[in-house]
Structure formats: structure tokens, C-alpha cells
N, C-alpha and C positions, 0 to 999 in steps of 0.2 A: 543586105539588110537582114537582121535576125528576126525570124517570125516569133511573135510573143507566144509563150507556152502557158498552158493552163496548169496551175499548181494548187495543191490543197493548202488551206490555211495551216498555220503553224500547229503541228500535232506531235505529240510525244507518246511513245509507247515504251514503258519501262516497268520493271518489277519494283520492289521496295528499294530505298536508297539510304545511304548513311554519310557521315561527314568527317574527315580529317585528312588533310593533304599530306601525303607521304613525302615530305621534303627530303628525307634521308635517302630515298631510293635514287640511285645515280642515273636517272634518265632525263635527257633534255627535252624541251618542248618539241613536239612533232613538226618537222619542216613541211612546207607545201608538198603534197603528194600528187604526182602526176599519174593519172589512170588513162593511159593513151594521151589524149589531149585534155583530159579532165583533171583539174587540180583541186585538192582539198588542203586548207591551211587554217591556222588559228588554234589548233588543238594543243593542249598542254597536259603535263602530268596533273592529276586531279584527285578528287575525293568522291566516293560513292554518294550519289544523290545531289551533287553540286552541279548546276547546269553549265555547259560549255557552248560557245558559239563557234560553229564550223563554217568557214568561208568556202563556198562552192563556185569554181570558176571553169567555164567552158566544158560543162558536163552534158551537153546535148539535151536529150529529152529526160534526163534523170530527174526523178521526183522524190527519191528517198536515199538517204545515206545510211549505210549499215556499219555499226560498230561491233567488231567481232572479238570475243574475249578468249584468251588462253591462260592457263595457270602458270606457264613458263614462257619466257621470251621465244617468239617464233614457234610456239608449241601448237598442239592441236586445238581447234576451236571448240569451246565448251558451251558458249552462250552467245547470243546476238541481240543487240538493241537496234532499233530503227528510229530515224529522225526525219521528218518531212522537210523537203527543201521549199523555201519560200522565196519568191521573187519572180520577176518577169524579164530579167535582162541576162547579160552574160555572167555577171557575178551575183550569186545568190547566197542565201544563208540557210543553215539548219541548226536548230537548238537541240543539243543532245544532252540528256540527263543520264549519267552513268548509273546503271541499275545494280552494279556489283563491283567487286575488286578483281584485279587481274591485268594482264598485258593486252593492249587493244590495237587492232589494225582496222582499216576502213576500206569501204567499197561503195559503189552506187548501183542502182538498177538501170543505168544508162544502156540503151541499145545501140547508140551511136556516139561518136565523139569521145570514146574512151572505154577501156576494159571495165567490166563490172566485177572482176575477180578481186579477191582479197589482196590488199597491198600493205605489207607489214610497216609499222612505224613504231618508234620507241616511246610509246605513251603507256604510263602505268597509272592505274586508279587504285588508290588506297582506301582503307576503311575509315569510317567516320567516328568521331567521338559522340557520346550521348550524355544526356542529363536526365536523371530520374527524380521524380517527386512522388510522395505519398501524402494523401489528403484525407484526414478523418474529421468528423465533426468536432468542434471545440469541446462540447460536453455530450454525455450520453447517460442514459438511465440503466441502472442495473437490471439485467434480464431482458432488455429491449434491444432488438437488432438494429444496427446502423450500417450504412454503406461506406466502405472505405475504398477510395480510388487510387490507382497507381498510373502514372503517366511517364512514358519514356519518349524523349524528344531528341532527334538528331541535332547536332550543333549546326546552327544557321551558317551558310544558307542551304544546307543539305535538305533534299526532298525525301531522303530515304526513310522508310517507315520500318523501324526495328522489328525483328521477329524473335521468336524463342520464348523464354520464360523470365518471370520475375519472382524473387523469393522475399517474403516479408518476415521480419524477425522482430522480437521484443528487445527491450533495453539490455537484457542479459544475453542476447544472441540466440535465444531459442527460436526455432522456426515455427511460425504461426501458420503460414500457407505458402504454397508455390503455385503460380498460375501461368497459363499461356497468354500471349499478347494478341490483341485484335487491332488491325490497322484502323486508324481514325480517319475522319474526313480531312483533317488539317494536314498540310504538308509536313512530312518528316516526323509524324507522331503516331504512336501506338498506345494502347491502354489495356488495363485489366481492372476488375473490381470484384469485391465479395461482400457478403453480409456477415458482420461480426457481432456477436452477442456477449457483452461484458458480464462477468459473473460476480465481481466484487467492486466495492467502492474504492476509489484511489486513482492514481495516475496511470494511464496506459500509453506506452511509447511504441510507435511503429517506425521501422527502418526498412525501406525497400531496396533491393539490390537487383539490377538488371544483369542477367547472366551472359549477355552478349550473343552475337552470331558471327558468321564469316565476314560480314560487311560492316559491323558496328561493334564498338568496344563496350566493355562492361562499365557500369557506373552505379554508385550507391547514393541514395537520397539523404538529405538532412533528416534528422529525426522529427517526427510529428507527434505532438502531445494531445491526448484526448483525456479530459477529466470526467471520471465516472462517478456519479452521485446518485443518491436515492431518488431524487426528483427528476434528474435529467438536466437540471440547470446548475448554476454556480452556487446556489443556496438551497438547503433542504431543511424542513422542519422535522423535529423528532418529538412527537407527542402521542399520548394514547388516543385512540379513535373515540373512546368514550370516557368522560370524566363525570364527577359528582359535584353538584352545586355545593359550595361552602367547604369543599375539601381541597386544600392546596395540592398542586401538582407541578412538578418541575418540567418545563418545556425547554427545548434548546434548538438552536439553529446551527448547522454546519456549513461553513463557507469554504469553497474551493477557489484556487488551490491552497493546500495546507501552508500555513505560515503567513497568509495575507493579514495585513494590519488594518484595522478599522473598527466599525461598531455596527450593532444590530438593534433594531427596534421591533417590538411585537405589537399586533393589533388584533382586535376582535370585531368583525364586521366593519373593518375600516377605521375603527376608533382605537387610538393608541391605548395600550395597557401598561406600557413600560417606558422608562427613559431609555436613552441610548446606552447599550451595554457593550463594553469592550470585547473584541474578539481575541480569545486567548487559545493558542494552539488550534486555530481553525474552528472554535466553537464559542458561542455565547449562550448562556443559560438564564432562565428567569423563573421565579416561583409564582405561579399564577393560581389565584383563587377564583374558580368559575362561579358565575352567578346566573340565575334564570334557568331556563330549560329549553331543550330542543337543539336543532342543528345550528351551529355558528361557523363562520369562516375565520379560522385562525391564520393570521398572516405574519410574515417576517420579511423585512427588507434590510439591506445592508449598504453601507458606503465605505469604500476603502480610502486610506490616506493618500492613495495615488489618483483618486477621482473615479474609481470603478464603482458600479452599483448593480443591484439586482434584487429580485423579490420572488416570493413563492407563497402559496397558501395551501391550507388543508382543511377539510370539513371535519369538525369535531362535534360529537353529540353530547350535550350536557343533560344528565339525568338528575331528578330530584329524589328526595326520600332519605330515610335514616341511614346512617353509615356507622360501621364499627369504629370504635376508638382504637387508636394505636396502642401498643403495649410495649413497655420498656423492660428489658431484663438487665438489672444492675447486679453485677457478680463481683463478690470479694474474692480476690486471688487466693487459692488454697483453702477456702471455706465453702463457697457456693453462692447461688443467687439470693438476693434479699427480696422479701415480700413487700409489695407496695403498702405504705402506711405502717410498716413494721417498726418495732423498737429494738435497738441493739446496744449492748454495753461493750465498750472497747477501752482498753487501757491506753495510757499515753504512748504515742508513737505514730508511725506512718503506716498506711495500708494502701495496697494497690487494687484497683478495680478495672473492670471492662463494662461497657454499656452498649447494647444493641437494641434495635426496634423491629417490630414485625414489618412496618412499612418500608424499612431500609433507610429512613430519614436519619439525619445526624441527631444524636442525643446531646442536649445541653444540660450541664449539671451545675447547680449553684448551692451555696451554703450560707446559713445565718447562724450566729452564735460564736462561741470561742474556737470552734474548729476552723480549718482552712482547706480549701479544695483547689488543686492546680492540676490541669490536665485530667488525668484519672487517678490522682494521688490524694488521699485524705490524710490530713495531719490532725491528730487528736491531742489536746493538752491535758493537764492534770485537773480534773473536776470540771463540772458544767455540763450543759446540754446543748446539742447541735441539731439543727434542722436542715436536712438535705432535700433539694428539689431537683427532679430530673424531668425533662420535658422534650417534646418533638413538635414539629410543625405538621406532622402527619404527611399524607400523600399516598399515591398509588391505591386510592380507594379507602384509606383510613383517615379518620378525623384526628386533629391535634389532641395531645394528652399531656397531663402533668401528674407525676407521682411523687409522694413524699415519704421520707424516712426519718426516724428520730434516733439520734445517737447520744447515749449517756456516757460521759467521760468518767470512768471509774477504774477500780483495780482490775486489770485484765487477768485472764487465765493463762498461765504459762503452759507451754507444751514442749515436748522434746521427742525427736525421732531417735528411738533406741532399738537395738537388735534383740532385746530380751524377748524370748517366746512367751506365749500366754501361759498361765498357771496350768499345772497338770502333771501327769506321770512322765518321767524321763528315764533314760538309761543311765544309772548311776556311774557307769564306767566312762561315760563320755563327758567332755568338757562343754559347758553351755556358754555361748558368747552373749554377754549382756550389752556390750557397747563396742562399736568399731572405732578405729582411730579417728575417723572424721566426725564422730558423734561426741556427745558429752556436754552440749550447751543447750539451753532452752531458747524459745523465740524471744525472750527478754535478755538474751546473751548472759545468762547466769549458768555457772558450772554445776554439773550434776555430780552428786556424791552417792556412792553405793555403800550399803551396810548390810551385815548379816544379823538376823535376829539372835539374841543371846542364847535362846534355847536351841538354835540350829547350829551353833558353832562346832558341836561335836560331829555333826553330819556333813557339813559343807564349809567351804572357805573361798574367799575372793582371791583371784590371781591377777597380776598386772604385767603382762608381756612388755617387752621393750618397744613394740610398735605403737603403744599408747592405748591399746584396747583394754577392756575389762572382761574377765571370764569368771565363771563359777565352776568349782571343782568339788565333786562329792568325795568324802572320805569313807563313807559307808552308806548302806541302804538306810532310808529314813526320810523324814520331812525336812525341807529347807525353805525358810522365808527370807527374801531379800527385799530391800527398799531403796529406791532412788529418790533423792530429794534435791531441791535447789531453793535457795533463799528468795523470799519475795522482795519487791521494791516498794517501799512505803508510798501509798497513794497512787501507785501505778500498776503494780503486778502482785497477785497473790502468790504465795509459795507453791512450789511444784512438788507433788508427791506421786510416786508410782510404786506399787507393791506387787510382787510375784511370789507364789508359793508352789514349790515343786516337790514331787514324791519320787525319790530315787529308788529304783527297783531293778 
């Protein structure tokens, strides 16, 4: 009769472990191994970290099975695992969790019934595969640090806890940080984390790569998206912190991620101040005219077409008191700015303008009378009087304004860009250019004609080169007067006259 033996409960001592059965290695499952009368069986080729059950038969007072590793078949032992034998009969068991890769032989600590020496067996333990994940908050606020976690998990059922480093990169492949792993309490898991501070609004993508170790293979995580906003939520309000009662101000809400479709509504102290405003390119804007005074809570909430929603708020201080009116600068191209309430005479034709305001608000321009205004183009007919009004809604601390201008449609003044120098003394031996080939017409599209005064014809004369220009050539020293003229257009343009007097010396 076999005397019952006292044995420890199931116990396992192992280093970190990993998972992937190396099926391609040409080693068969280990046969029953006889250590004297002691036999071990049930061991197969396996994976680091994946438990195996060893059957222990007739091993006397043995309480531990040793798994001894070598880097080559029948090579020198480089590491050893131990597994407690559990049972009270002739046939017992030991649960062994391989702690690393390599070729393994087995022995026990039996003092009788079998040798305790190493007994080679054709068992190979291969490396485990891994799965890496990176986890950042869904949203973050610019300038505020957040925790980003990386987890490396051995493929189940491996218990191996990967070691080494993980590298986190952005969507462009640029390295953000490389960190060492810490073993987790969970089986087969290690982790790392760091505090990340976003610096700009937009989407931040993280991709983590586990760099592997001798017992676990490398793996890369799926990308994780973090949306960075001004508020730290999916919606942010853009508004001045202080506004003036009665002065319109444009407020807006930015909704993330960019491209979401839906609408935004604005509130003050919970009371709606706007209808639903469509989100366009991630933004919805509203022209708000504050009333009252003191601090109020400006709120914005959104609903997407896919059923998403969110809200945020901001404290805004409304101040009372007089404010400066906006000011509009209406500028006629090629002439200059017009004075508010000024009167101007223009010939029939079209004229281009630009319009800006101190507040930065859009300038609206309208016209009453026979003229017409389209975009920033004024069309003046023949005769009559036109009234032009330019206005803004104000904003950014400026009150709305309206400015008027009067246009009398009459005969306009013709002008021409000519090369003729100003009157004065000139070198009589040099040729004076009066008109280049590209010149010769007025702003009324009338041709310019040059003439030499009768009394000057003995001193100077006009020349007309083949390139189309007009020159003045002195014959002798003396005074020369030339005149450029262009006919008028009845009811639209006055005649053009330009005179120059030169002293050839």
C-alpha cells in the first residue's frame, strides 16, 4: 500500500510569458519520460505563457517538476521553471506555464523512485503573438494634459507578460514617445502610459507599436482618434468675453469632428436666442445683439443628422454705455475714397469700387435713382441724380452705421496716361517722348491728337516712329509748345486738353 504523500497545492513559478505555438518546428510531442521508475508524460510543443499539464507517474516523494531550457537541442541549460506536483496517489499532475522560448528537458526533485537528473525530451516552446492597443480620450482641450494608455496583450491563452518597449507615432509616422512596459496584474498583459498635452485644435491620431522581445512578437495597434477642441468637448463657442449692449456681435460654434452634419442653437441663460442654424464646414454662426448688462451664460447645443448631440457654455459680460459708430471707407478705384455725405459728378459709364469697415463687418451698398449698383460696380447713365447708401450691422464694439453719397450724372472729365514730361527746360539735342505705343486714348476711349503751336514750328516738330509712339524733336534752340486733345462725347464726356511748353537749350 502506498503511503499518502503531503504535497503543496498547485503552484506555479514563472517569469513573464507569451503566445504562438511554433507548429513549423519539427518536434513531436514529448513521450512519457522515465526517470528511473519515475515517468513524466503529456508534454507537447507549445507556446511561451500557455499552460501545459504534465502527468507524473511513480515519482516517489517528488513534489516539483523542473523544466530546463536550452537555446539548442540538447544544449546547455540557460533557465529553469518549476511546477508543483499535485495529488496523493501514484499518478499525479503538475501545471507548467512556460516562461520563455527554447528546447526543454524535465526532471523532478525525487530522492527515491527515480533519478532527479535532467532527462532530454524533444519539446520546443515558441514565442507568443501579441495584440497592442492605444487608448486616448475621445476629446481633449487645447493646452490641457490628458492620459494616453498603451496595452500589450499576449494572445490567449498565453499568460506571458510582454517586456521591452512600445513606440507611439502620429498619423504621419512621426514618433511621439517611446516607453518601457510594466507588467499588469492581468494574465498576459503589460502596459505603459504618459501625459500628452495637445497644442492645436484638430484631430490627433495615435498608433502604438510594440517592439517585441525574445518571447513575444511585435504588433501594431489600430489608430486611435482624439478630437482636440477649444473647450475640450465636441462643441466650442467662439465669442468675445465682453460685449456691449445694443451692439451686434457675431458668435459661432465649432463642432467636431470636421464635416459633421446637423444644426446648432444658441441660448442666453437657458433662453433660446436663435433658431436652428445649419452646421457648415464644422461651424454655425449667429449675429447676436446683446441686451441688459452683467454676466450671462451663453450656451450652444448641437444635434447631428446621425443622432449625436452635445452642448457647452461660456460666461459673457455685457457692458452698457455709449459706443462708437462703425465707419465705412468707400473707395473709387483709381480715384480714392469718397467722403460720407459727399457729392460727386460722374460721366456716363461704369466705375469700380471697394468698401471696408472699421468693425470688419460686411458693407452693404444700395442705390436709388437712375444709376445701378451691382456687386461693387456703379453704372451711371446720361443725366440725372443718384443716391448711394452704404451700411453695416456694426460689431466688435462698433454700432451699426449708414453713410450716404450723391452722384450727379453729367459730362465727365476725360483723362489720359501720357509719357510727356512736365513743362520746363530740356536738352534740345534729345528727343522727347510724348506718347508710348500703348498710350494714346482717354478714359472715354477717345483718341489723343498731338499738335505743335504755329509759332513753334520753326523750333520743333512731331515725329511718329513705326512702333506707334509720338516723339518731339527740336530743330534748334528755343521755345516749343505742344497740345494733346481728344474730342468730347456729347452729354457724357468733356473734351480732353493737355498742353506742354518746353525750352530747348
